[in-house]
N, C-alpha and C positions, 0 to 999 in steps of 0.2 A: 577369483573370477571377476568380482565387481571392480577390483582395482585394475584388472586387465582391460575390462570394457571401458572404464573411465579414461585410462591411458589411450586406448584406441580412439575414443571419441575426441580427446584432446588433440590427437594427431590430425584428425580430419578438420577440426576447427582451425588449427594452426595453418595447415595447408590451404584451407579456405581463405584465411586472411592474406596469405601470400598471393594466392590467385586473384583475390579481390584487388589488391594493390597493383599487381602486374597487369591485370586486365583493364583496370582503370587507365593505366598508362597506355596499353596497347590500343584500346578502343578510342583513345583520343587521336590515334594515328590511322587506324584501319579505315574509317569512313572517308578520311582525307586522301588515301592512296590513289583511288581511281581519278579523283579530281586533280591531284598533284600530277599524275602521269599525263592527264589530258592537257594541263597547263604547260607541260614541258614538251608537248607535241606528239605524245604517244597515241597510237591508233587503237582500235578495238582488239586487233591481233596482239599488239604490244601488251595490252592489259591482260589478255588471256595468257600470254607467255609469262608475264611477271606473276600473275595469280597462281599459275601452275608450278613454275620453277621454285618459287619461294617455299612451296611445300615439298616438292619432289627431290630437289637437290640435297635436302637434309634427311631424307628417308633412311639412309644407311646409318645415320647417327642415332635414329630412334631404335633401330635394331641393336646397334652397338651399346647404347645406354642400357637396354634390357639385358643384353648378353653379359656385359661387365658387372651389372648389378647382381645377377644370379651367380656368376662365376666367383666373385669376391665376397658375396654375401653382404653387400653394402648397398644402401639406397640413398641415404641422405647426402653423401658427397656428390653424387651425380645430379641430384635434384638441385643442390646449391649451385653447382657449376653451370647448369642449364639456365637458371634464372639470371646468373651474373652475365653470361654471354648475351642473352637477350637485351639486358639493360645497357650493356656496353655499346652494342651496335645500333641501338635506337638513336644514340647521340650522332653517329655518323650519317644516319638517314637524313638528318636535318641539313646536311651539307650538299645533298644531291642537286645536280644542275641539269642532268639528262635522264631520260628513261632508263638507259643502261646502268647508270649509277644507282638509281632506285632499285633496279633488279639485283645488283650486287649486294647492297647494304640490307635490303629487305630479306634476301636469302640468308645472309650471314646472321641476321637477327633471328631468323627462324631456326638456325642451327642450335639454338638454345633448347629446342624440343628434345634434345638428348635426355631431358629431365622427365619426359612424359611417362615412359614405361616404369621406371623406378617409383615415380610419384604415385601412379595408379596402383602399383603393387602394394605400396604402403596403405593406400585407402582400402584395397580389397582385403588385406590382412588385418586391418584395424577393426572392422566390423564384419566378420566372416558370415554371420547369420542374417545380416541386413545390408548386403552389398548395394542393392538398389537404392536404399535410403542413404547410405554413405556416399555413393557417387552423386546422388541427387543433391545432398547438402553441399558437396564440393562444387558442383556445377552451378548451384544457386549463388554461392559466394562469388564464383567466377563471373557469372552473368550480372550480378548486382554491381560489381566493379565496372562491367561493360556499360551498364545503364548510366552510372554516375559519370564515367568517362565520356560517353557520347553526349550526355547533357552538358557536361563541362565544356567540351569542345564547341558545342552549338552556341552556348552562352558567350564564350570568349570570342568566337568568330562573329556572331550576330551583333552583340552589344559593344564589345571592345575592339572589334575590327583587327584582331591579331592575324598575322599572315601565317601561311603553312609552316614556315621554318620555326617561328617562335613557339607555335603550338607543339611541334615535334620535340623541340628542346625541353619544353616544360614537361612533356610526357616522359622523356628519358630520365629527367631528374626524379620524378615520382617513382619510376621503376626501381631505382636503387634502394628505396625504402622497403621494397617487398622482400629483401634479403634478411631483414632483421628477425621476423618470426621463426625463420629456419634454425636459429640458434637454440631454440627450445624444443625442436622436433626430436622424438625418440624413435629408434628403429630396433626391431628384434626379428632376426631371421633364424629359425631353428630347423636345421635339416642336416643330415649326415649323407644324404644321397649325392653321389658324384655327379657333377654338372656336365652335361653334354648339349651342344647346340645342334639341333637337327629338326628341320621342318618335317621330315618323314616320321619322326618319333611322336609328333603331335597326333592326337586322336582324329578320326575322320570327321566327326561333327565340328571340332574346332577348326580344322583346315577348311572345311566346307563353308563355315560361317565367315571366316576371314576372306575367302574368295567372293562371297556374296556381298559383304560390306565394301570390298574393293570395287565391285561392280556398281554399287550404289554411289560410291565416291566419284565414279565416272560421270554419273548423272548430276551429282551435287557439285556443280562447277562453282567457280569463285563467286562469292557474294558481291564482288565489284560490278558484275553485270546487272544485278538487281538494283544497285544504287544508280548505275548509269541509266537504266531504263526509266526509273522514276524521274531523274533529272531532265530527260528529254522533253517532258511535257510542261515545263515551267520556264519562266524567263527571268533574267536579271539575277538578283540576289537570291530569289526563291529557288533557282536552279541548283543552288548549293544548300540553302537553308532547309528546304523541304526534304531532300534525301537524308540530311543529318537527322531531322525530326523523325522520319520513318525508321531510321536505324535505331533511334531511342526506343520506339515502339517495339521493334524486333527484340531488343535486349530485355525490355520490360516483361514481355510475355515469356521469353526464354527463362528469365530468372524466376518468375512467379510460379511456373509450372514444372520446374526441374524436380523439386522434391516430391510433389504429388505423383508425377509419373514414375519416379523411382520407387515410391511406395507401392504403386499399382503393379509394377513389374515384380516386386517381391511377392505380392499376393496372387496375381493372376498368371504370372509367367512372363519371362523376358521376351520370348519369341513373339507372342501375340501383340505386345505393346509396340515392339519394333516394326511389325507388319503394319500397324496403324500409322506409324510415322512415315513409312514408305508411301503409303496411299496418300497421306496428306501432302507430302512433298510433291507428288505427281500432280495433284489437283492445284496446288499453289503455283507450280511452274506453268501449268496450262493457263491459269488465270492471268498470269503476267502477259500473255499474248494479247489479251483484250483490254488490259487496264489502260486508262487514259486520264482518269480524274483523281482528285485528291482522295475522295472517299474509297475508291477502288484500291489505290495503293495502300491506304491505311489498313484496310481489311487484309490485304495480301501480306503485308509485312507482319501483321498480327499472327497470321497463320504460319508464316515463315519462322517466327519465334517459337511457336508451338512445336513445329517440326524438330527444331534443335533441342527443345526441352524433352521431347519423347525419345529421340535417337541418340544424342551425344553421350550422356551418362550411361544409358542402358546398354548400348553396344559394348562399352568398356566393362560393365558389370557382367554381361553375357560371356565375354571372352574370359573373364576371371572365373566364372562358374564352370566353364568347359575345360579349364587348365588346372594342372596340379600346382601345389604351392611351390615346388622346386623349380618349375619351368614358367611360373606366372609372369615374371617381368619380361622374359624372353618372348612369350606368347603375345604379351601386350606390345612389345617392341615390334614384332613381326606384323601385328595388326595395324599399328600406327604407320609403319613403313609401307604397308600395302595401300593404305589410304593415301599416303603421300605420293607414292609412285603413280597411282591412278589419277591423282589431281592434275598432273601435267598434261597427259593426253585429253583428259576431260575438259580442262580449261582452254587448251589449244583448239579442240574441236568447237567449243562454245565460241571462241574468238573468231575462228574462220567462218562459222555460220553467222556470227554477228555482222561480219563484213558484207555478207550477201543480204541478209535480212535479220534484224534483231529477234523477230518472232521465232525464227528457226532455232535459235539458241534455247529458248524455253520449251519448244516442242521436243527437242532432243532430250532435255532433262526429264520431261514428263514421261516420255516413252521408255527411256532407259531405266528409270526408277521402277516402272511397272514390271519390267523384265526381272529386275532384282527381287521384287515382291513375289513374283510367280515362282522363281527358283527357290526362294526361302520357304514358301508355303508348301512345296511338294515334298520337302524333307520332313518326315514325321518324327524322326528320332530325337530332334532337338527342339 
């Protein structure tokens, strides 16, 4: 048993290192995307479209990754393929000259999310008695890479004056190194149960929570609007520098509190902790309506980081709790796909409201997340 636990913990550390390197790369690009789109003449609606499509077009691949992983009893090959695809298309993103090209390459890069359900299934199976902790550790590695990546892009932009394209090419180069730890990853899937893909076969609490989390995803529109709102109140180089700095703060708090909130969910229950996250997102989105100063944005990006620390890993852990081992990757794939499908209308609505008045975007997010909270809280069985 001790050897099994040691092997499981090693898997989580290895996947954490992979996510650390990949997210270091990704987070060098992510805060630049809305600024790049703006520089290429993209509007608020274009940003909403790109932010939504890059998640939604690849949703079927998230289900497919989970389905194939359960069907063939393999995880590692789909995890490796996903990370390779992401690394490959990051290179092409650096060649974008129009918002449409950004849309195409950013979406193809996101098709690497085929890895998510099999990867999350490995994490869930590696520490079955401490899933909150396991997902918390993984998200902490992930967001630590995001912190270093966002700091690195800030330093390279601010002090070395590197342009968008050079920064993206550097990020792509780093991404390929994330494939190395996967060579040492171990997988073990023990089940004799015949595999069948059926949403109907999932338990009612599992299906209900997937729908609730999809509703919350409608509220949780693209981070790019938070970045743009912060940039509107500063001039010159600060209009880019400050949003990059705020994004570092977001990632710092995301990283610092992922493990503590994962442990809290193991102790006090996943549902209670997730409800706290929904409330906090509603308050944070509402706060962005009134934010105009450096200190206000600093506080709100801090809270935004806490929201992700509370919700991201714990929603995955909750899906794992509510699903059987035989269907876990499929359930996680359906979960990720539901979030991706909801991301497109969510970000499009946010983009259309932004065209009318940016404050309406954040009001929409605040109200919709409260509805998700109410629907989650009324179901007592989970």
